[in-house]
Structures are given as structure tokens and as C-alpha cells.
C-alpha positions, 0 to 999 in steps of 0.5 A: 703689793708684798712690799707695800703689805710687807714692808710698809704696812708691818715694819714701817707703819706698825713699828716705827710710825705706831711705835713712836706714837705709842712710845711718846703716848707713854713717856708723856704718860709717866711725865704727867703721872709724876707732875700730878702728884706734885700739885697737891694745892698745897701752896709752900710745894709751889713756892718751894718750885719757883725758889729752886727754878729761880736758883737753877736760871740764876746758877745758869746766867752765872755759870755762863 
């Protein structure tokens, strides 16, 4: 009973499992807030993104 309450619940569940879930939520929330700013509806922004993606892929393929 002691092991279950003091280790599995207080340490393993609260710190490891809940920490991983809450940490991933914060990570994806931060990523979403950055991407939300980029989605402006301006077509030129999307075109720049596509061009940069093509350049990155071509650069990877040419240096491989």
C-alpha cells in the first residue's frame, strides 16, 4: 500500500505520466501559436513556404 501510494501515484503517475502529457500539450500549444501567426490568408506567404520547401528538399537530395 505504501509503495503504491508514495511511488506509483505521487512519483510515477503525477510526475512522469502527467508530466509527459502536460509537457506535450505545452509543446504543441507553442508550435500552434507560431503556426497560427503564419496563417494570414496572404497567398504570397504560402508561395514563399512552398518555394522554401522545394529548395530544402532539392538541397537535401543534391547533397545526399
